[in-house]
A tleap script that builds the chain and sets N, CA, C and O, in Angstrom:
source leaprc.protein.ff14SB
mol = sequence {
  NMET GLU LEU LYS ASN HIE LYS ILE THR LYS
  ASP ARG ASP ASN ARG LEU LEU LYS ARG TYR
  PHE THR GLU LEU GLU ASN GLU LYS ARG SER
  LYS VAL ALA HIE ASN GLY TRP ILE MET ASN
  ALA ASP PRO MET GLU ASP PHE ALA MET LYS
  GLY TRP HIE TYR LEU ARG ARG THR ILE ASN
  ILE TRP SER ASP SER VAL LYS LEU ARG TYR
  GLY GLU ARG PRO SER ASP SER PRO PHE LEU
  TRP GLU HIE MET SER ARG TYR VAL ALA ASP
  MET ALA SER VAL PHE ASP GLY PHE ARG LEU
  ASP ASN ALA HIE SER THR PRO ILE HIE VAL
  CYS TYR TYR LEU CLEU
}
set mol.1.N position { 15.885 10.644 -20.108 }
set mol.1.CA position { 17.319 10.642 -20.166 }
set mol.1.C position { 17.733 10.686 -21.631 }
set mol.1.O position { 16.995 10.248 -22.513 }
set mol.2.N position { 18.862 11.194 -21.862 }
set mol.2.CA position { 19.302 11.365 -23.232 }
set mol.2.C position { 20.793 11.083 -23.335 }
set mol.2.O position { 21.560 11.413 -22.430 }
set mol.3.N position { 21.194 10.479 -24.428 }
set mol.3.CA position { 22.602 10.196 -24.636 }
set mol.3.C position { 23.223 11.370 -25.382 }
set mol.3.O position { 22.861 11.654 -26.524 }
set mol.4.N position { 24.164 12.053 -24.723 }
set mol.4.CA position { 24.865 13.182 -25.341 }
set mol.4.C position { 26.355 13.020 -25.080 }
set mol.4.O position { 26.783 12.925 -23.930 }
set mol.5.N position { 27.129 12.990 -26.128 }
set mol.5.CA position { 28.581 12.857 -25.984 }
set mol.5.C position { 28.948 11.678 -25.094 }
set mol.5.O position { 29.858 11.779 -24.271 }
set mol.6.N position { 28.257 10.580 -25.254 }
set mol.6.CA position { 28.502 9.349 -24.507 }
set mol.6.C position { 28.253 9.487 -23.015 }
set mol.6.O position { 28.795 8.710 -22.229 }
set mol.7.N position { 27.453 10.451 -22.612 }
set mol.7.CA position { 27.091 10.616 -21.209 }
set mol.7.C position { 25.571 10.554 -21.096 }
set mol.7.O position { 24.852 11.062 -21.957 }
set mol.8.N position { 25.104 9.941 -20.050 }
set mol.8.CA position { 23.665 9.913 -19.792 }
set mol.8.C position { 23.334 11.136 -18.948 }
set mol.8.O position { 23.912 11.334 -17.879 }
set mol.9.N position { 22.407 11.953 -19.426 }
set mol.9.CA position { 22.013 13.159 -18.706 }
set mol.9.C position { 20.543 13.072 -18.360 }
set mol.9.O position { 19.757 12.456 -19.080 }
set mol.10.N position { 20.180 13.690 -17.258 }
set mol.10.CA position { 18.773 13.707 -16.862 }
set mol.10.C position { 18.014 14.710 -17.708 }
set mol.10.O position { 18.471 15.831 -17.932 }
set mol.11.N position { 16.867 14.298 -18.166 }
set mol.11.CA position { 15.972 15.169 -18.927 }
set mol.11.C position { 14.569 14.667 -18.651 }
set mol.11.O position { 14.212 13.577 -19.097 }
set mol.12.N position { 13.757 15.435 -17.923 }
set mol.12.CA position { 12.434 14.977 -17.501 }
set mol.12.C position { 11.529 14.589 -18.668 }
set mol.12.O position { 10.686 13.703 -18.518 }
set mol.13.N position { 11.681 15.222 -19.809 }
set mol.13.CA position { 10.764 14.970 -20.913 }
set mol.13.C position { 11.254 13.908 -21.890 }
set mol.13.O position { 10.529 13.542 -22.816 }
set mol.14.N position { 12.459 13.414 -21.700 }
set mol.14.CA position { 13.015 12.447 -22.637 }
set mol.14.C position { 13.692 11.337 -21.834 }
set mol.14.O position { 14.899 11.384 -21.595 }
set mol.15.N position { 12.918 10.350 -21.425 }
set mol.15.CA position { 13.420 9.289 -20.548 }
set mol.15.C position { 13.573 7.976 -21.310 }
set mol.15.O position { 12.836 7.697 -22.257 }
set mol.16.N position { 14.529 7.190 -20.883 }
set mol.16.CA position { 14.663 5.848 -21.431 }
set mol.16.C position { 13.541 4.948 -20.932 }
set mol.16.O position { 13.024 4.122 -21.685 }
set mol.17.N position { 13.162 5.103 -19.667 }
set mol.17.CA position { 12.075 4.349 -19.064 }
set mol.17.C position { 11.005 5.309 -18.587 }
set mol.17.O position { 11.305 6.352 -18.007 }
set mol.18.N position { 9.768 4.956 -18.831 }
set mol.18.CA position { 8.682 5.808 -18.357 }
set mol.18.C position { 8.518 5.657 -16.857 }
set mol.18.O position { 8.783 4.595 -16.294 }
set mol.19.N position { 8.084 6.716 -16.226 }
set mol.19.CA position { 7.851 6.693 -14.791 }
set mol.19.C position { 6.648 5.831 -14.447 }
set mol.19.O position { 5.636 5.845 -15.147 }
set mol.20.N position { 6.769 5.092 -13.378 }
set mol.20.CA position { 5.642 4.326 -12.866 }
set mol.20.C position { 4.820 5.165 -11.902 }
set mol.20.O position { 3.626 4.924 -11.724 }
set mol.21.N position { 5.457 6.149 -11.282 }
set mol.21.CA position { 4.797 6.977 -10.279 }
set mol.21.C position { 5.116 8.442 -10.535 }
set mol.21.O position { 6.160 8.772 -11.097 }
set mol.22.N position { 4.202 9.321 -10.117 }
set mol.22.CA position { 4.391 10.757 -10.230 }
set mol.22.C position { 3.979 11.405 -8.915 }
set mol.22.O position { 3.052 10.945 -8.249 }
set mol.23.N position { 4.661 12.453 -8.555 }
set mol.23.CA position { 4.298 13.226 -7.367 }
set mol.23.C position { 3.461 14.417 -7.817 }
set mol.23.O position { 3.873 15.189 -8.682 }
set mol.24.N position { 2.282 14.555 -7.218 }
set mol.24.CA position { 1.401 15.664 -7.565 }
set mol.24.C position { 1.886 16.955 -6.902 }
set mol.24.O position { 2.530 16.935 -5.853 }
set mol.25.N position { 1.565 18.046 -7.529 }
set mol.25.CA position { 1.943 19.351 -6.978 }
set mol.25.C position { 0.801 19.879 -6.113 }
set mol.25.O position { 0.181 20.893 -6.435 }
set mol.26.N position { 0.529 19.171 -5.002 }
set mol.26.CA position { -0.490 19.606 -4.056 }
set mol.26.C position { 0.152 19.733 -2.676 }
set mol.26.O position { 1.340 19.452 -2.513 }
set mol.27.N position { -0.625 20.153 -1.695 }
set mol.27.CA position { -0.080 20.357 -0.353 }
set mol.27.C position { 0.541 19.094 0.220 }
set mol.27.O position { 1.576 19.155 0.884 }
set mol.28.N position { -0.081 17.955 -0.032 }
set mol.28.CA position { 0.403 16.690 0.529 }
set mol.28.C position { 1.516 16.061 -0.304 }
set mol.28.O position { 2.145 15.091 0.122 }
set mol.29.N position { 1.760 16.622 -1.503 }
set mol.29.CA position { 2.718 16.026 -2.437 }
set mol.29.C position { 2.379 14.550 -2.658 }
set mol.29.O position { 3.238 13.672 -2.574 }
set mol.30.N position { 1.107 14.312 -2.941 }
set mol.30.CA position { 0.583 12.957 -3.126 }
set mol.30.C position { 1.332 12.234 -4.241 }
set mol.30.O position { 1.765 12.849 -5.216 }
set mol.31.N position { 1.475 10.934 -4.083 }
set mol.31.CA position { 2.100 10.090 -5.108 }
set mol.31.C position { 0.997 9.300 -5.795 }
set mol.31.O position { 0.102 8.772 -5.136 }
set mol.32.N position { 1.061 9.220 -7.118 }
set mol.32.CA position { 0.072 8.464 -7.887 }
set mol.32.C position { 0.789 7.469 -8.790 }
set mol.32.O position { 1.902 7.722 -9.250 }
set mol.33.N position { 0.142 6.339 -9.037 }
set mol.33.CA position { 0.668 5.311 -9.928 }
set mol.33.C position { 0.062 5.506 -11.309 }
set mol.33.O position { -1.141 5.733 -11.436 }
set mol.34.N position { 0.888 5.418 -12.337 }
set mol.34.CA position { 0.384 5.531 -13.704 }
set mol.34.C position { -0.324 4.247 -14.118 }
set mol.34.O position { -0.026 3.161 -13.622 }
set mol.35.N position { -1.255 4.400 -15.025 }
set mol.35.CA position { -2.007 3.276 -15.559 }
set mol.35.C position { -1.210 2.632 -16.682 }
set mol.35.O position { -0.159 3.141 -17.072 }
set mol.36.N position { -1.695 1.533 -17.194 }
set mol.36.CA position { -1.036 0.843 -18.288 }
set mol.36.C position { -1.679 -0.498 -18.530 }
set mol.36.O position { -2.838 -0.712 -18.174 }
set mol.37.N position { -0.937 -1.398 -19.130 }
set mol.37.CA position { -1.453 -2.743 -19.375 }
set mol.37.C position { -0.331 -3.748 -19.149 }
set mol.37.O position { 0.853 -3.416 -19.201 }
set mol.38.N position { -0.743 -4.992 -18.897 }
set mol.38.CA position { 0.189 -6.062 -18.613 }
set mol.38.C position { -0.044 -7.176 -19.633 }
set mol.38.O position { -1.162 -7.674 -19.763 }
set mol.39.N position { 0.989 -7.560 -20.342 }
set mol.39.CA position { 0.874 -8.594 -21.368 }
set mol.39.C position { 0.346 -9.897 -20.769 }
set mol.39.O position { 0.842 -10.354 -19.740 }
set mol.40.N position { -0.652 -10.490 -21.409 }
set mol.40.CA position { -1.244 -11.779 -21.023 }
set mol.40.C position { -1.803 -11.802 -19.605 }
set mol.40.O position { -1.863 -12.863 -18.985 }
set mol.41.N position { -2.205 -10.674 -19.095 }
set mol.41.CA position { -2.760 -10.613 -17.739 }
set mol.41.C position { -4.276 -10.786 -17.770 }
set mol.41.O position { -4.907 -10.660 -18.820 }
set mol.42.N position { -4.840 -11.071 -16.623 }
set mol.42.CA position { -6.282 -11.165 -16.467 }
set mol.42.C position { -6.850 -9.747 -16.502 }
set mol.42.O position { -6.561 -8.959 -15.602 }
set mol.43.N position { -7.645 -9.401 -17.505 }
set mol.43.CA position { -8.155 -8.030 -17.607 }
set mol.43.C position { -9.107 -7.647 -16.480 }
set mol.43.O position { -9.394 -6.466 -16.285 }
set mol.44.N position { -9.596 -8.635 -15.741 }
set mol.44.CA position { -10.502 -8.339 -14.635 }
set mol.44.C position { -9.748 -8.070 -13.336 }
set mol.44.O position { -10.358 -7.672 -12.343 }
set mol.45.N position { -8.439 -8.279 -13.325 }
set mol.45.CA position { -7.648 -8.047 -12.128 }
set mol.45.C position { -7.335 -6.561 -11.981 }
set mol.45.O position { -6.866 -5.927 -12.926 }
set mol.46.N position { -7.586 -6.019 -10.827 }
set mol.46.CA position { -7.238 -4.628 -10.536 }
set mol.46.C position { -5.783 -4.613 -10.081 }
set mol.46.O position { -5.499 -4.731 -8.889 }
set mol.47.N position { -4.865 -4.468 -11.031 }
set mol.47.CA position { -3.454 -4.616 -10.707 }
set mol.47.C position { -2.915 -3.526 -9.793 }
set mol.47.O position { -1.845 -3.692 -9.208 }
set mol.48.N position { -3.625 -2.426 -9.657 }
set mol.48.CA position { -3.167 -1.378 -8.733 }
set mol.48.C position { -3.309 -1.848 -7.289 }
set mol.48.O position { -2.548 -1.422 -6.420 }
set mol.49.N position { -4.270 -2.716 -7.030 }
set mol.49.CA position { -4.456 -3.218 -5.675 }
set mol.49.C position { -3.465 -4.330 -5.342 }
set mol.49.O position { -3.282 -4.679 -4.176 }
set mol.50.N position { -2.832 -4.879 -6.367 }
set mol.50.CA position { -1.780 -5.882 -6.174 }
set mol.50.C position { -0.474 -5.235 -6.629 }
set mol.50.O position { -0.022 -5.457 -7.752 }
set mol.51.N position { 0.113 -4.450 -5.768 }
set mol.51.CA position { 1.238 -3.598 -6.128 }
set mol.51.C position { 2.474 -4.285 -6.661 }
set mol.51.O position { 3.391 -3.607 -7.125 }
set mol.52.N position { 2.536 -5.631 -6.613 }
set mol.52.CA position { 3.754 -6.289 -7.071 }
set mol.52.C position { 4.029 -6.071 -8.551 }
set mol.52.O position { 5.178 -6.169 -8.981 }
set mol.53.N position { 2.994 -5.775 -9.344 }
set mol.53.CA position { 3.240 -5.486 -10.764 }
set mol.53.C position { 4.134 -4.253 -10.912 }
set mol.53.O position { 4.984 -4.197 -11.800 }
set mol.54.N position { 3.937 -3.286 -10.048 }
set mol.54.CA position { 4.768 -2.094 -10.095 }
set mol.54.C position { 6.189 -2.403 -9.627 }
set mol.54.O position { 7.154 -1.882 -10.186 }
set mol.55.N position { 6.318 -3.235 -8.619 }
set mol.55.CA position { 7.644 -3.577 -8.099 }
set mol.55.C position { 8.448 -4.390 -9.108 }
set mol.55.O position { 9.665 -4.232 -9.208 }
set mol.56.N position { 7.780 -5.246 -9.846 }
set mol.56.CA position { 8.467 -6.071 -10.846 }
set mol.56.C position { 8.604 -5.371 -12.197 }
set mol.56.O position { 9.257 -5.887 -13.103 }
set mol.57.N position { 7.999 -4.216 -12.326 }
set mol.57.CA position { 8.029 -3.430 -13.562 }
set mol.57.C position { 7.490 -4.237 -14.752 }
set mol.57.O position { 8.079 -4.236 -15.833 }
set mol.58.N position { 6.355 -4.927 -14.534 }
set mol.58.CA position { 5.745 -5.727 -15.595 }
set mol.58.C position { 4.668 -4.951 -16.353 }
set mol.58.O position { 4.044 -5.494 -17.265 }
set mol.59.N position { 4.448 -3.706 -15.989 }
set mol.59.CA position { 3.388 -2.901 -16.606 }
set mol.59.C position { 3.967 -2.057 -17.737 }
set mol.59.O position { 5.002 -1.410 -17.574 }
set mol.60.N position { 3.293 -2.069 -18.876 }
set mol.60.CA position { 3.630 -1.143 -19.952 }
set mol.60.C position { 2.885 0.149 -19.635 }
set mol.60.O position { 1.669 0.235 -19.808 }
set mol.61.N position { 3.609 1.129 -19.180 }
set mol.61.CA position { 3.030 2.341 -18.607 }
set mol.61.C position { 2.509 3.304 -19.670 }
set mol.61.O position { 3.131 3.513 -20.712 }
set mol.62.N position { 1.343 3.882 -19.370 }
set mol.62.CA position { 0.801 5.020 -20.115 }
set mol.62.C position { 1.006 6.218 -19.198 }
set mol.62.O position { 0.265 6.393 -18.231 }
set mol.63.N position { 1.978 7.021 -19.488 }
set mol.63.CA position { 2.360 8.097 -18.572 }
set mol.63.C position { 1.385 9.269 -18.556 }
set mol.63.O position { 1.556 10.199 -17.768 }
set mol.64.N position { 0.359 9.242 -19.417 }
set mol.64.CA position { -0.601 10.346 -19.437 }
set mol.64.C position { -1.857 10.058 -18.619 }
set mol.64.O position { -2.805 10.842 -18.640 }
set mol.65.N position { -1.868 8.929 -17.893 }
set mol.65.CA position { -3.034 8.616 -17.066 }
set mol.65.C position { -2.573 7.973 -15.756 }
set mol.65.O position { -1.489 7.395 -15.671 }
set mol.66.N position { -3.421 8.090 -14.752 }
set mol.66.CA position { -3.088 7.499 -13.453 }
set mol.66.C position { -4.153 6.489 -13.056 }
set mol.66.O position { -5.299 6.567 -13.499 }
set mol.67.N position { -3.765 5.562 -12.232 }
set mol.67.CA position { -4.662 4.532 -11.730 }
set mol.67.C position { -5.447 5.103 -10.562 }
set mol.67.O position { -4.864 5.668 -9.637 }
set mol.68.N position { -6.761 4.961 -10.597 }
set mol.68.CA position { -7.611 5.479 -9.529 }
set mol.68.C position { -7.970 4.350 -8.570 }
set mol.68.O position { -8.292 3.241 -8.996 }
set mol.69.N position { -7.912 4.639 -7.284 }
set mol.69.CA position { -8.220 3.626 -6.269 }
set mol.69.C position { -9.631 3.871 -5.751 }
set mol.69.O position { -9.839 4.664 -4.832 }
set mol.70.N position { -10.599 3.180 -6.352 }
set mol.70.CA position { -12.004 3.340 -5.985 }
set mol.70.C position { -12.353 2.604 -4.705 }
set mol.70.O position { -13.189 3.077 -3.934 }
set mol.71.N position { -11.733 1.460 -4.464 }
set mol.71.CA position { -12.153 0.605 -3.365 }
set mol.71.C position { -13.305 -0.271 -3.815 }
set mol.71.O position { -13.579 -0.393 -5.009 }
set mol.72.N position { -13.964 -0.867 -2.869 }
set mol.72.CA position { -15.067 -1.789 -3.173 }
set mol.72.C position { -16.433 -1.111 -3.234 }
set mol.72.O position { -17.362 -1.647 -3.838 }
set mol.73.N position { -16.564 0.063 -2.613 }
set mol.73.CA position { -17.868 0.743 -2.522 }
set mol.73.C position { -17.625 2.253 -2.394 }
set mol.73.O position { -16.517 2.668 -2.057 }
set mol.74.N position { -18.638 3.070 -2.656 }
set mol.74.CA position { -18.480 4.529 -2.580 }
set mol.74.C position { -17.940 5.019 -1.234 }
set mol.74.O position { -17.209 6.008 -1.194 }
set mol.75.N position { -18.280 4.359 -0.150 }
set mol.75.CA position { -17.797 4.819 1.161 }
set mol.75.C position { -16.287 4.634 1.329 }
set mol.75.O position { -15.694 5.217 2.237 }
set mol.76.N position { -15.658 3.827 0.463 }
set mol.76.CA position { -14.204 3.632 0.530 }
set mol.76.C position { -13.438 4.852 0.027 }
set mol.76.O position { -12.322 5.113 0.478 }
set mol.77.N position { -14.024 5.595 -0.896 }
set mol.77.CA position { -13.385 6.794 -1.454 }
set mol.77.C position { -14.480 7.759 -1.918 }
set mol.77.O position { -14.674 7.943 -3.120 }
set mol.78.N position { -15.198 8.379 -0.964 }
set mol.78.CA position { -16.376 9.187 -1.305 }
set mol.78.C position { -16.106 10.288 -2.328 }
set mol.78.O position { -16.903 10.481 -3.246 }
set mol.79.N position { -15.005 11.004 -2.187 }
set mol.79.CA position { -14.727 12.090 -3.130 }
set mol.79.C position { -14.599 11.563 -4.549 }
set mol.79.O position { -15.200 12.118 -5.468 }
set mol.80.N position { -13.821 10.495 -4.742 }
set mol.80.CA position { -13.596 9.957 -6.084 }
set mol.80.C position { -14.891 9.464 -6.721 }
set mol.80.O position { -15.165 9.775 -7.881 }
set mol.81.N position { -15.687 8.702 -5.978 }
set mol.81.CA position { -16.944 8.189 -6.527 }
set mol.81.C position { -17.887 9.343 -6.894 }
set mol.81.O position { -18.522 9.307 -7.948 }
set mol.82.N position { -17.983 10.349 -6.047 }
set mol.82.CA position { -18.859 11.491 -6.331 }
set mol.82.C position { -18.333 12.295 -7.522 }
set mol.82.O position { -19.102 12.681 -8.403 }
set mol.83.N position { -17.045 12.542 -7.545 }
set mol.83.CA position { -16.438 13.314 -8.639 }
set mol.83.C position { -16.646 12.608 -9.983 }
set mol.83.O position { -17.054 13.236 -10.960 }
set mol.84.N position { -16.368 11.314 -10.028 }
set mol.84.CA position { -16.517 10.582 -11.284 }
set mol.84.C position { -17.984 10.431 -11.679 }
set mol.84.O position { -18.305 10.413 -12.867 }
set mol.85.N position { -18.869 10.322 -10.703 }
set mol.85.CA position { -20.309 10.259 -11.004 }
set mol.85.C position { -20.774 11.561 -11.654 }
set mol.85.O position { -21.516 11.542 -12.636 }
set mol.86.N position { -20.334 12.688 -11.100 }
set mol.86.CA position { -20.693 13.988 -11.694 }
set mol.86.C position { -20.099 14.120 -13.097 }
set mol.86.O position { -20.759 14.610 -14.014 }
set mol.87.N position { -18.859 13.683 -13.256 }
set mol.87.CA position { -18.192 13.762 -14.559 }
set mol.87.C position { -18.953 12.952 -15.609 }
set mol.87.O position { -19.214 13.445 -16.707 }
set mol.88.N position { -19.307 11.716 -15.274 }
set mol.88.CA position { -20.039 10.857 -16.220 }
set mol.88.C position { -21.397 11.470 -16.550 }
set mol.88.O position { -21.806 11.469 -17.711 }
set mol.89.N position { -22.098 11.989 -15.553 }
set mol.89.CA position { -23.405 12.612 -15.791 }
set mol.89.C position { -23.267 13.847 -16.675 }
set mol.89.O position { -24.079 14.060 -17.575 }
set mol.90.N position { -22.253 14.655 -16.426 }
set mol.90.CA position { -22.013 15.844 -17.264 }
set mol.90.C position { -21.726 15.451 -18.706 }
set mol.90.O position { -22.279 16.046 -19.632 }
set mol.91.N position { -20.868 14.455 -18.906 }
set mol.91.CA position { -20.529 14.021 -20.269 }
set mol.91.C position { -21.765 13.437 -20.967 }
set mol.91.O position { -21.981 13.686 -22.153 }
set mol.92.N position { -22.565 12.672 -20.243 }
set mol.92.CA position { -23.774 12.072 -20.828 }
set mol.92.C position { -24.797 13.136 -21.220 }
set mol.92.O position { -25.586 12.925 -22.141 }
set mol.93.N position { -24.791 14.278 -20.527 }
set mol.93.CA position { -25.741 15.342 -20.869 }
set mol.93.C position { -25.293 16.144 -22.093 }
set mol.93.O position { -26.100 16.843 -22.707 }
set mol.94.N position { -24.024 16.046 -22.442 }
set mol.94.CA position { -23.481 16.821 -23.566 }
set mol.94.C position { -23.361 15.985 -24.838 }
set mol.94.O position { -23.646 16.474 -25.931 }
set mol.95.N position { -22.944 14.733 -24.700 }
set mol.95.CA position { -22.657 13.891 -25.863 }
set mol.95.C position { -23.670 12.766 -25.994 }
set mol.95.O position { -24.231 12.302 -25.001 }
set mol.96.N position { -23.898 12.328 -27.238 }
set mol.96.CA position { -24.789 11.191 -27.487 }
set mol.96.C position { -24.170 9.892 -27.010 }
set mol.96.O position { -24.883 8.946 -26.676 }
set mol.97.N position { -22.871 9.841 -26.978 }
set mol.97.CA position { -22.165 8.655 -26.514 }
set mol.97.C position { -20.711 8.994 -26.267 }
set mol.97.O position { -20.172 9.933 -26.851 }
set mol.98.N position { -20.089 8.232 -25.407 }
set mol.98.CA position { -18.647 8.366 -25.188 }
set mol.98.C position { -18.129 7.034 -24.696 }
set mol.98.O position { -18.901 6.172 -24.274 }
set mol.99.N position { -16.839 6.870 -24.751 }
set mol.99.CA position { -16.283 5.584 -24.385 }
set mol.99.C position { -15.507 5.661 -23.078 }
set mol.99.O position { -15.004 6.716 -22.693 }
set mol.100.N position { -15.424 4.542 -22.422 }
set mol.100.CA position { -14.609 4.418 -21.232 }
set mol.100.C position { -13.255 3.912 -21.698 }
set mol.100.O position { -13.073 2.718 -21.933 }
set mol.101.N position { -12.311 4.829 -21.831 }
set mol.101.CA position { -10.984 4.450 -22.281 }
set mol.101.C position { -10.322 3.604 -21.202 }
set mol.101.O position { -10.453 3.889 -20.011 }
set mol.102.N position { -9.622 2.578 -21.618 }
set mol.102.CA position { -8.942 1.666 -20.704 }
set mol.102.C position { -9.950 0.944 -19.807 }
set mol.102.O position { -9.690 0.710 -18.626 }
set mol.103.N position { -11.082 0.603 -20.372 }
set mol.103.CA position { -12.143 -0.039 -19.593 }
set mol.103.C position { -11.703 -1.341 -18.958 }
set mol.103.O position { -12.213 -1.713 -17.901 }
set mol.104.N position { -10.773 -2.037 -19.575 }
set mol.104.CA position { -10.345 -3.330 -19.033 }
set mol.104.C position { -9.670 -3.216 -17.671 }
set mol.104.O position { -9.566 -4.212 -16.955 }
set mol.105.N position { -9.214 -2.034 -17.301 }
set mol.105.CA position { -8.593 -1.923 -15.978 }
set mol.105.C position { -9.434 -1.098 -15.004 }
set mol.105.O position { -8.974 -0.751 -13.916 }
set mol.106.N position { -10.663 -0.790 -15.401 }
set mol.106.CA position { -11.596 -0.154 -14.470 }
set mol.106.C position { -12.400 -1.261 -13.809 }
set mol.106.O position { -13.025 -2.062 -14.504 }
set mol.107.N position { -12.397 -1.323 -12.487 }
set mol.107.CA position { -13.114 -2.408 -11.800 }
set mol.107.C position { -14.569 -2.483 -12.264 }
set mol.107.O position { -15.239 -1.461 -12.413 }
set mol.108.N position { -15.044 -3.711 -12.489 }
set mol.108.CA position { -16.384 -3.915 -13.045 }
set mol.108.C position { -17.466 -3.329 -12.147 }
set mol.108.O position { -18.480 -2.849 -12.651 }
set mol.109.N position { -17.278 -3.356 -10.831 }
set mol.109.CA position { -18.299 -2.805 -9.930 }
set mol.109.C position { -18.384 -1.278 -10.085 }
set mol.109.O position { -19.439 -0.688 -9.855 }
set mol.110.N position { -17.290 -0.653 -10.467 }
set mol.110.CA position { -17.313 0.808 -10.718 }
set mol.110.C position { -18.073 1.080 -12.016 }
set mol.110.O position { -18.869 2.017 -12.086 }
set mol.111.N position { -17.827 0.256 -13.049 }
set mol.111.CA position { -18.551 0.418 -14.313 }
set mol.111.C position { -20.054 0.277 -14.118 }
set mol.111.O position { -20.826 1.084 -14.637 }
set mol.112.N position { -20.476 -0.743 -13.371 }
set mol.112.CA position { -21.898 -0.937 -13.099 }
set mol.112.C position { -22.472 0.283 -12.387 }
set mol.112.O position { -23.552 0.761 -12.735 }
set mol.113.N position { -21.762 0.775 -11.408 }
set mol.113.CA position { -22.230 1.915 -10.624 }
set mol.113.C position { -22.393 3.156 -11.511 }
set mol.113.O position { -23.417 3.836 -11.443 }
set mol.114.N position { -21.403 3.445 -12.327 }
set mol.114.CA position { -21.445 4.646 -13.160 }
set mol.114.C position { -22.469 4.529 -14.290 }
set mol.114.O position { -23.067 5.527 -14.694 }
set mol.115.N position { -22.671 3.314 -14.800 }
set mol.115.CA position { -23.692 3.135 -15.840 }
set mol.115.C position { -25.074 3.319 -15.261 }
set mol.115.O position { -26.065 3.207 -15.981 }
savepdb mol mol.pdb
quit
């Protein structure tokens, strides 16, 4: 949103508040939650599974990334676990090292699995 001539106008690229959710341009028009961080929160808590953070708007949103819902085991989301496993293996074959950005909000059981 932008202030022009004392009027608030819609502008997708210039918002006063960042979006918490985005609609994907796929057949299902899937909705995804953006990732971020919560001040003084437990870094081991998977806040995407406790949706009240989104309802209370307590998350400082990073609008360039989305929260992935892995579940507790690969059978909970087979495509995601397989896709990310292939991605990690591909990156490990190309680079000597790489980092897990936003590691504090990736469930620890997923980190163990991918390592």
